[in-house]
N, C-alpha and C positions, 0 to 999 in steps of 0.2 A: 435769764442767763446773761443778757447784755450788761446788766449792772455789775455782775461779777467780773466781766472782762474790763469794764470801765474802771472799776476800783483797782484791778490788777495793773492796768496801765498807769494809773496815778501813783500807785505804790512803786512800780518799777522806775518811773521818771522822777521820783522824789518830790511829789507835790506836797504843799502844806496841808495840815490837818483840816483847815477850814474848807478846802476844796472837796475833801471827802464828804464833809457834812452837807455841803451844797448839792453834791451829786445824789446822795442818799435822800435828802429832802425833796428834790425835784422828782426822783423816782417814786417816792411814796405819795406825793401829791397827785402825780399822774395816775397811779394805781387807785387812789381813793376817790377820784371823781366819778368813775363809771362811764364817762364820756370821752370821746377823742375829738380832736380838731378835725373838722370836715365831715363829721357824722350828721346825718339827717335826723332832726329831732321833731319836726312838725311839718304840716302841709297847710299852706294858706291859699285862699282864693284871691287871685289878682286878675281883674278884668275877665272874670268868668272861667279862668284856667287855674288848675291846681299847680302851685309852685312849691317845691321843697324849701325848707329853711335849714340852714347849716350852722353848726357852731364854728365861729371864725376865730375865737380867742378864748383861752382859759387862763385865769390868773388867780393867785391867792391874795386875798384882801387881809392884810395883817391887822388893820384897824378894827375890823369886825370879826376877824378870825373865821373866815369862811372862803370857799372857792366860788368865784364869780365867772360868768361867761358873757360873750357877746354873740349875737346872732347876725347872719347875713343871708341874703337871697342868692348870692353868687357862690358857686362851688369854690372851695379853698384849694389852691394848688400847693402841695407840699414840696419842699426843695428836692426830695428824692424823685418826684414825678417829672421834673423839668428836664432831666437828662435824656 
């Protein structure tokens, strides 16, 4: 439902057609990954303790036509959580 609101805002404000395509592309890439930034994907042993591994970055690799990710040991703070 958020994408419908976003497209309506772009239409109301007279955005160029390329902006519509960028918003739709970003939406479908996020939906197609099956993962979210900050999601725990694995547990590793570090110094005898179990530590979760988080997804820190998702991006689309146009050269290889696939979605890649980066992992981090630290929890990811989203901009909405900092408020």
